[in-house]
C-alpha positions as CSV (number, residue, x, y, z in Angstrom):
1,M,-32.6,67.1,-54.3
2,P,-29.2,66.3,-56.0
3,P,-29.3,63.5,-58.5
4,T,-27.9,60.1,-57.3
5,L,-24.5,59.3,-58.8
6,I,-24.3,55.8,-60.1
7,K,-20.7,54.4,-60.1
8,E,-19.9,52.5,-63.3
9,P,-17.9,49.3,-62.8
10,S,-14.2,49.9,-63.7
11,S,-12.7,48.1,-66.8
12,T,-10.6,46.2,-64.4
13,S,-13.4,44.8,-62.4
14,Q,-15.2,44.0,-65.5
15,S,-12.0,42.0,-66.8
16,V,-11.7,40.1,-63.6
17,A,-15.3,39.3,-63.6
18,N,-15.1,38.2,-67.2
19,V,-12.1,35.9,-66.4
20,V,-14.0,34.4,-63.3
21,L,-17.1,33.9,-65.5
22,K,-15.3,31.9,-68.2
23,Y,-13.3,30.0,-65.8
24,S,-16.4,28.9,-64.0
25,L,-18.2,28.0,-67.2
26,S,-15.4,26.0,-68.5
27,C,-15.3,24.0,-65.2
28,C,-19.0,23.4,-65.4
29,A,-18.8,22.1,-68.9
30,A,-15.9,19.9,-68.0
31,T,-17.6,18.5,-65.0
32,V,-20.5,17.3,-67.3
33,A,-18.3,15.8,-70.0
34,E,-16.0,14.0,-67.3
35,T,-18.8,12.5,-65.5
36,V,-20.6,11.1,-68.7
37,T,-17.5,9.6,-70.2
38,Y,-15.4,8.5,-67.2
39,P,-16.2,4.7,-67.6
40,L,-14.1,4.9,-70.8
41,D,-11.2,6.5,-69.0
42,I,-10.8,3.9,-66.3
43,T,-11.0,1.2,-69.2
44,K,-8.4,3.1,-71.0
45,T,-6.2,3.1,-67.8
46,R,-6.6,-0.7,-67.2
47,L,-5.6,-1.3,-70.9
48,Q,-2.5,0.9,-70.8
49,T,-1.3,-0.7,-67.5
50,S,-1.4,-4.3,-69.0
51,G,2.1,-5.0,-70.3
52,P,3.3,-7.9,-72.3
53,Q,2.7,-10.3,-69.5
54,A,-1.2,-10.0,-70.2
55,T,-2.8,-13.2,-71.1
56,A,-6.3,-14.5,-71.8
57,R,-7.2,-13.8,-68.2
58,R,-6.2,-10.2,-68.7
59,P,-8.4,-9.2,-71.8
60,R,-7.1,-6.5,-74.1
61,S,-10.3,-5.6,-75.9
62,M,-12.1,-2.3,-74.7
63,L,-15.6,-4.0,-74.2
64,K,-14.1,-7.1,-72.3
65,V,-12.2,-4.9,-69.9
66,T,-15.4,-2.7,-69.3
67,Y,-17.5,-5.9,-68.8
68,N,-15.0,-7.5,-66.4
69,I,-14.8,-4.3,-64.3
70,A,-18.6,-4.0,-64.0
71,R,-18.9,-7.9,-63.4
72,H,-16.1,-8.5,-60.9
73,E,-15.9,-5.0,-59.1
74,G,-19.4,-3.7,-59.4
75,M,-21.1,-1.1,-61.8
76,M,-20.0,1.8,-59.7
77,S,-16.4,0.9,-60.0
78,L,-16.6,2.2,-63.5
79,W,-16.7,5.7,-61.7
80,Q,-14.0,5.0,-59.2
81,G,-11.7,7.9,-59.0
82,V,-14.2,10.3,-60.7
83,A,-14.0,12.7,-57.7
84,P,-10.3,13.6,-58.1
85,A,-10.7,13.6,-61.9
86,I,-13.5,16.4,-61.5
87,Y,-11.3,18.3,-59.0
88,R,-8.4,18.0,-61.5
89,H,-10.7,19.7,-64.2
90,F,-11.5,22.6,-61.9
91,V,-7.8,23.4,-62.0
92,Y,-6.8,22.1,-65.3
93,T,-9.6,23.0,-67.6
94,G,-10.1,26.5,-66.1
95,I,-6.5,27.3,-66.5
96,R,-5.9,25.8,-70.1
97,M,-8.9,27.6,-71.4
98,G,-8.1,31.0,-69.8
99,V,-4.3,30.8,-70.7
100,Y,-5.2,30.1,-74.3
101,E,-7.7,32.9,-74.8
102,V,-5.2,35.3,-73.0
103,I,-2.5,34.4,-75.5
104,R,-4.9,34.6,-78.4
105,S,-6.3,37.9,-77.5
106,N,-2.8,39.4,-77.1
107,W,-1.3,37.8,-80.2
108,T,-4.1,38.5,-82.6
109,D,-3.1,41.3,-85.2
110,S,-5.0,44.3,-86.1
111,T,-6.9,42.4,-88.8
112,G,-8.0,39.8,-86.3
113,H,-5.6,37.1,-87.6
114,F,-4.2,34.5,-85.2
115,S,-1.7,32.3,-87.1
116,F,-1.8,28.6,-86.9
117,G,1.7,28.4,-85.5
118,D,0.6,30.8,-82.8
119,S,-2.4,28.6,-82.0
120,L,-0.2,25.6,-81.7
121,F,2.2,27.2,-79.4
122,A,-0.8,28.6,-77.2
123,G,-2.3,25.2,-76.9
124,L,1.1,23.6,-76.2
125,F,2.0,26.1,-73.4
126,S,-1.6,26.4,-71.8
127,G,-2.0,22.6,-71.6
128,A,1.5,21.9,-70.1
129,F,1.2,24.8,-67.4
130,A,-2.3,23.7,-66.5
131,Q,-1.4,20.0,-66.3
132,F,1.6,20.9,-64.0
133,V,-0.6,22.6,-61.5
134,A,-3.2,19.7,-61.7
135,S,-0.8,16.8,-61.7
136,P,-1.3,15.7,-58.1
137,A,-5.1,15.3,-58.7
138,D,-4.2,13.1,-61.9
139,L,-1.9,11.0,-59.7
140,V,-4.6,10.5,-57.1
141,K,-7.0,9.5,-60.0
142,V,-4.7,7.0,-61.5
143,Q,-4.0,5.3,-58.1
144,M,-7.7,5.2,-57.3
145,Q,-8.5,3.6,-60.7
146,M,-6.3,0.6,-59.9
147,E,-8.0,-0.2,-56.4
148,G,-10.5,-2.3,-58.2
149,L,-7.9,-4.6,-59.6
150,R,-6.3,-4.8,-56.1
151,A,-9.4,-6.1,-54.7
152,R,-9.7,-8.7,-57.4
153,Q,-6.1,-9.8,-56.6
154,K,-7.3,-10.2,-52.9
155,L,-5.0,-7.3,-51.9
156,P,-6.1,-4.9,-49.1
157,P,-7.4,-1.5,-50.2
158,R,-4.9,1.3,-49.8
159,F,-7.5,4.3,-49.9
160,H,-10.9,4.9,-48.7
161,S,-11.6,8.3,-50.2
162,T,-9.9,11.0,-52.3
163,W,-8.6,12.9,-49.4
164,H,-7.3,9.7,-47.8
165,A,-5.5,8.9,-51.1
166,F,-4.0,12.3,-51.4
167,T,-2.7,12.4,-47.7
168,S,-1.4,8.7,-48.0
169,L,0.5,9.6,-51.1
170,Y,1.9,12.7,-49.4
171,K,3.0,10.7,-46.4
172,M,4.7,7.9,-48.5
173,N,6.3,10.2,-51.2
174,G,6.5,13.6,-49.7
175,F,5.2,16.9,-51.3
176,R,7.5,16.5,-54.3
177,G,6.2,12.9,-54.7
178,L,2.7,14.4,-55.5
179,W,4.2,15.4,-58.8
180,I,5.5,11.9,-59.9
181,G,5.0,11.4,-63.4
182,W,4.6,15.2,-64.0
183,I,7.0,15.3,-67.0
184,P,5.1,12.7,-69.2
185,N,1.8,14.1,-67.8
186,C,2.7,17.6,-68.9
187,Q,4.1,16.3,-72.3
188,R,0.7,14.6,-72.9
189,A,-1.3,17.5,-71.9
190,A,0.9,19.8,-74.0
191,L,0.4,17.6,-77.1
192,L,-3.4,17.0,-76.3
193,N,-4.0,20.6,-76.0
194,M,-2.0,21.7,-79.0
195,A,-4.1,19.3,-81.1
196,D,-7.4,19.9,-79.3
197,L,-7.6,23.7,-78.9
198,A,-5.7,24.7,-82.0
199,T,-7.8,22.3,-84.1
200,Y,-11.1,23.4,-82.7
201,D,-10.2,27.0,-83.0
202,R,-8.9,26.7,-86.5
203,T,-11.6,24.4,-87.7
204,K,-14.4,26.4,-86.3
205,H,-13.3,29.7,-87.7
206,W,-12.5,28.1,-91.2
207,I,-16.0,26.8,-91.4
208,L,-17.5,30.2,-90.5
209,R,-15.2,31.8,-93.2
210,N,-15.7,29.3,-96.0
211,T,-19.0,27.9,-95.6
212,N,-22.6,29.1,-95.2
213,L,-22.8,27.6,-91.7
214,S,-23.3,30.1,-88.8
215,D,-21.7,29.9,-85.2
216,N,-24.2,27.3,-84.2
217,F,-24.5,23.6,-82.8
218,L,-23.6,22.1,-86.1
219,T,-20.4,24.1,-86.5
220,H,-19.4,23.4,-83.0
221,G,-20.1,19.7,-83.5
222,C,-17.9,19.5,-86.7
223,A,-15.0,21.4,-85.0
224,S,-15.2,19.3,-81.8
225,A,-15.1,16.1,-83.9
226,C,-12.0,17.0,-85.6
227,S,-10.3,18.3,-82.4
228,G,-11.1,15.1,-80.6
229,F,-9.7,12.8,-83.3
230,S,-6.5,15.0,-83.6
231,A,-6.0,15.1,-79.7
232,A,-6.4,11.4,-79.4
233,V,-3.8,10.6,-82.2
234,V,-1.2,13.0,-80.9
235,S,-1.7,12.4,-77.2
236,T,-2.1,8.6,-76.7
237,P,1.6,7.6,-76.7
238,A,2.4,10.1,-73.9
239,D,-0.7,9.0,-72.1
240,V,0.5,5.5,-72.2
241,V,3.9,6.5,-70.8
242,K,2.4,8.8,-68.1
243,T,0.1,5.9,-67.0
244,R,2.9,3.5,-66.8
245,I,5.1,5.6,-64.7
246,M,2.3,6.6,-62.3
247,D,1.2,3.1,-62.0
248,Q,4.6,2.0,-60.6
249,L,3.6,3.2,-57.2
250,R,1.0,0.4,-57.1
251,H,3.8,-2.2,-57.3
252,M,6.4,-0.3,-55.3
253,H,4.3,-0.1,-52.2
254,D,3.7,-3.9,-52.3
255,H,7.4,-4.7,-51.6
256,D,9.8,-3.9,-49.0
257,K,12.5,-2.6,-51.2
258,P,10.7,-0.3,-53.7
259,H,13.9,0.6,-55.6
260,E,14.2,-3.0,-56.8
261,V,11.0,-3.1,-58.6
262,K,11.1,0.5,-60.2
263,I,10.9,-0.3,-63.9
264,Y,11.4,3.0,-65.6
265,K,13.9,5.7,-64.8
266,G,11.9,8.4,-66.8
267,S,9.6,9.1,-69.6
268,I,12.2,8.6,-72.3
269,D,13.3,5.3,-70.7
270,C,9.6,4.2,-70.4
271,L,9.0,5.2,-74.0
272,T,12.0,3.2,-75.3
273,H,11.3,0.3,-72.9
274,I,7.8,-0.1,-74.3
275,I,8.9,0.1,-77.9
276,R,11.8,-2.4,-77.3
277,T,9.7,-5.0,-75.3
278,E,6.2,-4.6,-76.7
279,G,6.6,-2.9,-80.1
280,F,5.7,0.6,-81.3
281,W,1.9,0.0,-81.5
282,A,1.8,-0.7,-77.8
283,L,2.0,3.1,-77.4
284,Y,-1.4,3.1,-78.8
285,R,-2.7,0.6,-76.5
286,G,-6.1,2.0,-75.1
287,F,-6.4,4.3,-78.3
288,L,-10.0,3.1,-78.9
289,P,-11.4,3.9,-75.6
290,T,-9.3,7.1,-75.5
291,Y,-11.0,8.2,-78.7
292,V,-14.4,6.8,-78.0
293,R,-14.3,8.8,-74.8
294,M,-12.5,11.9,-76.2
295,A,-15.0,12.2,-79.1
296,P,-18.1,12.5,-76.9
297,W,-16.1,14.3,-74.2
298,S,-14.9,16.9,-76.8
299,L,-18.5,17.2,-78.3
300,T,-20.1,17.6,-74.8
301,F,-17.6,20.1,-73.6
302,W,-17.4,22.2,-76.6
303,I,-21.1,22.4,-77.3
304,S,-21.9,22.9,-73.5
305,Y,-19.2,25.5,-73.2
306,E,-20.2,27.5,-76.3
307,K,-23.9,27.3,-75.3
308,I,-23.2,28.4,-71.6
309,R,-21.1,31.3,-73.0
310,Y,-24.0,32.4,-75.2
311,L,-26.6,32.2,-72.5
312,T,-24.5,34.3,-70.1
313,G,-23.7,36.9,-72.6
314,A,-20.0,35.9,-73.0
315,S,-18.5,36.0,-76.5
316,S,-18.1,33.0,-78.6
317,F,-14.7,31.0,-78.3
């Protein structure tokens, strides 16, 4: 009886399977991190949309804003908009991680060196590209985060679900309107990923080369702490601009003549307007909840991601 021939999987199919595996793992890790830290994100959004007209009735401290949301809108309002936020990460995180690793694997020289400048560019490009694709989900998330505030102002709700918000925004603004705010959105994502991915990558491998620590939980924790802080510092101004531009829709659709209430013409106009009317440090409004959220988000994501990769047999990041 002739021996049975076993067909070995091709290198192409193995590569595709590896990409799909890493994509799935990054999405799982991002879902966990996003769900745990989401209340800080909605707090950050409320702080960033409060302009110079904010008074004592519009508190600016992180804890007061969080408390007021829970008290006046209900505890579950702290997770309002979490569904589109998770959907966004299924696109955004999977793409940014995948593109970064592809660039790194192709630009690493024969000695295994990947320069700091290359890592900055890889993070910049992967973040901008991933955010452009995921921008509609981010728009839906910001709009849903403001629904609780409308209820407190005795205004009728605009959306009943994530899908209803998506279809409503599409009907009101058209297909291209789903990318409202995409320029500051991509600018923020590019800066954030440049700082996050490059800092984590460089810090982790520096620790492994220059200390006695191994590729373990402690190393991942130290690297993620550095990456979270640098990402928050670099990206917060662009995040404020992005949120202000996207939040214009909430005001525009409450009036008969939308063009008369449009405050900002673009990201540069929004940036200069904020600095001129509110001062430079207004660009860092919401920095504390941004960092307080980004630090545990980064820690949860990177440790989960590295551990899941290890358990599934994938190489360490």
